[in-house]
C-alpha positions as CSV (number, residue, x, y, z in Angstrom):
1,X,-2.0,15.7,10.2
2,X,-3.0,12.5,11.9
3,X,-0.3,10.0,11.5
4,X,-2.6,7.2,11.6
5,X,-3.4,5.1,8.4
6,X,-6.8,3.3,8.5
7,X,-6.9,-0.3,7.2
8,X,-9.7,-2.9,7.0
9,X,-9.4,-6.4,6.7
10,X,-6.3,-8.2,6.2
11,X,-4.2,-5.3,4.6
12,X,-1.2,-4.5,6.6
13,X,1.5,-2.4,6.9
14,X,4.3,-2.8,7.2
15,X,7.4,-0.2,8.4
16,X,11.0,-1.4,7.0
17,X,13.7,0.6,8.8
18,X,17.8,0.3,8.6
19,X,20.7,1.6,7.7
20,X,22.2,1.3,4.4
21,X,23.4,-2.2,3.3
22,X,21.8,-4.3,5.3
23,X,19.2,-5.3,2.9
24,X,16.4,-3.0,3.3
25,X,15.1,-2.9,-0.7
26,X,15.8,-6.6,-1.7
27,X,14.5,-7.7,1.5
28,X,10.9,-5.4,1.4
29,X,10.4,-6.0,-2.4
30,X,10.8,-9.5,-2.3
31,X,8.6,-9.5,0.9
32,X,5.7,-7.4,-0.7
33,X,5.9,-9.4,-4.1
34,X,5.3,-12.4,-2.1
35,X,2.2,-11.6,0.0
36,X,0.8,-9.5,-2.9
37,X,1.7,-6.1,-1.3
38,X,2.3,-2.4,-2.3
39,X,5.6,-1.4,-1.9
40,X,7.7,2.3,-1.4
41,X,11.3,3.1,-1.4
42,X,11.2,6.0,0.6
43,X,15.2,6.6,0.6
44,X,14.4,7.0,-3.9
45,X,11.9,10.1,-3.1
46,X,15.2,11.7,-1.2
47,X,17.2,10.7,-3.8
48,X,14.9,12.3,-6.4
49,X,14.8,15.2,-5.0
50,X,18.0,15.5,-4.7
51,X,18.7,14.6,-8.0
52,X,16.5,17.5,-9.1
53,X,17.8,20.1,-6.9
54,X,21.7,19.6,-8.7
55,X,20.2,19.4,-11.8
56,X,18.0,22.9,-10.8
57,X,21.5,24.7,-9.5
58,X,20.2,24.1,-6.2
59,X,23.4,24.9,-4.0
60,X,22.3,21.8,-1.8
61,X,24.8,23.1,1.1
62,X,22.6,25.7,1.3
63,X,19.6,24.5,4.0
64,X,17.9,27.6,3.2
65,X,18.2,27.1,-0.8
66,X,16.8,23.8,-0.3
67,X,13.4,24.6,1.8
68,X,12.8,27.1,-0.3
69,X,13.1,24.9,-3.5
70,X,11.5,21.6,-1.8
71,X,8.3,22.3,-3.0
72,X,8.7,22.9,-6.5
73,X,9.6,18.9,-7.9
74,X,6.4,16.7,-8.6
75,X,7.5,13.5,-7.4
76,X,5.5,10.3,-8.3
77,X,6.2,6.9,-7.2
78,X,5.0,3.4,-8.6
79,X,3.8,0.7,-5.8
80,X,4.6,-2.2,-8.0
81,X,7.0,-4.3,-6.0
82,X,7.9,-6.3,-8.9
83,X,8.5,-3.1,-11.0
84,X,8.5,0.2,-8.7
85,X,9.5,3.6,-10.8
86,X,9.8,7.1,-9.3
87,X,9.3,9.7,-11.6
88,X,10.6,13.6,-10.9
89,X,8.2,15.9,-13.4
90,X,7.0,13.3,-15.2
91,X,11.0,12.2,-16.1
92,X,11.9,8.8,-15.1
93,X,14.1,8.9,-12.5
94,X,15.4,5.5,-11.3
95,X,18.6,5.4,-13.4
96,X,19.9,9.0,-12.3
97,X,19.0,9.1,-8.6
98,X,21.5,6.3,-8.0
99,X,24.5,8.0,-9.2
100,X,27.4,8.7,-6.6
101,X,26.9,12.2,-7.3
102,X,23.3,12.0,-5.7
103,X,24.6,9.4,-2.9
104,X,26.9,12.2,-1.8
105,X,24.2,14.6,-1.3
106,X,21.0,12.9,-0.3
107,X,22.0,13.1,3.8
108,X,22.9,16.9,3.4
109,X,19.2,17.2,1.6
110,X,17.1,14.9,3.7
111,X,18.0,17.0,6.7
112,X,16.2,19.9,5.9
113,X,13.0,20.0,7.8
114,X,11.1,21.3,5.0
115,X,11.9,18.4,2.9
116,X,11.4,15.5,5.4
117,X,7.4,17.5,6.0
118,X,6.9,17.8,2.3
119,X,8.4,13.6,1.8
120,X,6.8,12.6,4.6
121,X,3.2,13.7,3.9
122,X,3.3,12.1,0.5
123,X,4.5,8.7,1.8
124,X,1.8,9.0,4.2
125,X,-0.6,9.3,1.6
126,X,0.9,7.1,-0.5
127,X,0.4,4.4,2.6
128,X,-3.3,6.0,3.1
129,X,-4.2,4.8,-0.4
130,X,-2.4,1.2,-1.0
131,X,-5.8,-1.3,-1.1
132,X,-4.4,-4.5,0.3
133,X,-1.7,-3.3,2.6
134,X,2.0,-2.3,1.9
135,X,5.4,-2.7,2.6
136,X,7.4,1.0,3.1
137,X,10.8,0.7,3.9
138,X,13.2,3.6,4.9
139,X,15.0,5.3,8.1
140,X,12.4,7.2,9.8
141,X,8.7,4.9,8.6
142,X,8.7,2.8,12.3
143,X,9.4,6.1,14.4
144,X,8.1,9.3,12.4
145,X,6.2,8.9,9.1
146,X,3.9,5.2,10.2
147,X,4.2,5.0,14.1
148,X,1.2,3.4,14.0
149,X,2.1,0.9,11.4
150,X,1.0,-2.9,11.9
151,X,3.9,-4.5,11.9
152,X,8.3,-2.3,12.3
153,X,11.0,-4.2,11.8
154,X,14.6,-2.7,11.7
155,X,17.5,-4.5,10.2
156,X,21.0,-4.0,11.2
157,X,24.1,-5.4,10.1
158,X,28.1,-5.3,10.9
159,X,29.4,-2.3,9.3
160,X,32.2,-5.3,7.4
161,X,29.6,-7.3,6.2
162,X,26.8,-3.9,4.8
163,X,30.0,-2.7,2.9
164,X,30.7,-6.0,1.4
165,X,27.1,-6.4,0.0
166,X,27.2,-2.4,-0.7
167,X,30.3,-2.8,-3.2
168,X,29.3,-6.1,-4.8
169,X,26.4,-4.0,-6.1
170,X,28.5,-1.4,-7.6
171,X,31.4,-2.6,-9.9
172,X,34.6,-1.5,-9.1
173,X,34.4,-0.3,-5.9
174,X,36.9,0.2,-2.9
175,X,35.4,-2.2,0.1
176,X,37.7,0.2,2.8
177,X,36.4,3.6,1.0
178,X,32.8,2.1,1.1
179,X,32.4,0.8,4.6
180,X,33.9,4.7,5.3
181,X,31.4,5.7,3.5
182,X,28.7,3.7,5.4
183,X,29.8,4.8,8.5
184,X,29.7,8.5,7.6
185,X,26.3,7.9,6.1
186,X,25.0,6.3,9.2
187,X,26.8,9.4,11.9
188,X,24.7,11.6,9.7
189,X,21.1,10.2,9.2
190,X,21.6,9.2,13.0
191,X,22.7,12.6,14.1
192,X,20.2,15.0,11.9
193,X,17.9,16.6,14.7
194,X,14.5,16.0,12.4
195,X,13.8,12.4,12.0
196,X,16.6,10.7,12.4
197,X,17.4,7.2,11.8
198,X,16.3,5.5,15.1
199,X,14.9,2.4,15.9
200,X,11.4,2.1,17.2
201,X,10.3,1.0,20.7
202,X,7.9,-1.5,19.3
203,X,10.1,-2.8,16.4
204,X,11.4,-6.5,15.7
205,X,15.2,-5.8,15.1
206,X,16.6,-8.3,12.3
207,X,20.4,-8.7,12.2
208,X,21.5,-9.7,8.8
209,X,25.2,-10.5,9.2
210,X,25.2,-13.8,8.6
211,X,21.9,-14.5,7.1
212,X,21.3,-14.9,3.0
213,X,19.0,-12.7,1.9
214,X,16.8,-15.4,1.3
215,X,16.4,-16.2,5.1
216,X,15.6,-12.5,5.9
217,X,13.1,-12.4,3.2
218,X,11.7,-15.3,4.9
219,X,11.7,-14.2,8.5
220,X,9.9,-11.3,7.6
221,X,7.1,-13.3,6.0
222,X,6.5,-15.2,9.1
223,X,6.6,-12.1,10.9
224,X,3.5,-10.0,8.4
225,X,1.7,-13.5,8.5
226,X,2.1,-14.1,12.0
227,X,0.6,-10.0,12.4
228,X,-2.0,-10.8,9.4
229,X,-3.2,-14.0,11.8
230,X,-3.3,-12.1,15.4
231,X,-4.9,-9.0,13.4
């Protein structure tokens, strides 16, 4: 399958990658809304397939079992940045996929090549169908999913800053445990053989450690607008 996504006129495809807690989702949604673009949270798709497998008795510690079941669930992602949706077999999964159980298992499921092949194809088809362009966020968008994206951005932040942000999102969470979980997730995502978390060679790196969310959004909006003018 070709990895090229054709865009016309002023439409633009933006790939935003980076580890958990760097502000990817908040930034991507805000940028898409501000610029009138579609939005896709690819991590939600991997969470959705993980949630389905946990609900259907699939042994998520067994890659062969995961691979066999990967094509069974039907995952549909809504791309409105102000109200993104995700359903699995017609059922709203936006809440359940954020559970701690799914969070702890998603790296193992998403590392299975058959899962990545299916989800990557889904992501490319969504990006290709976006009428005015799209902001796609994840961990391998600029390197694997959309290597020909018009603009690639890689968000980073210190583990401490990321843990503080993530702990703020989850009531009663332990900061140290959150930091350790993030570092463990980084290692799993960066170390997997298929489409690891990595910065594309032509990506713009933005360190969000000392920036407010609004500053990150403004930075990315500026980068997108510059790219549109140059196109």
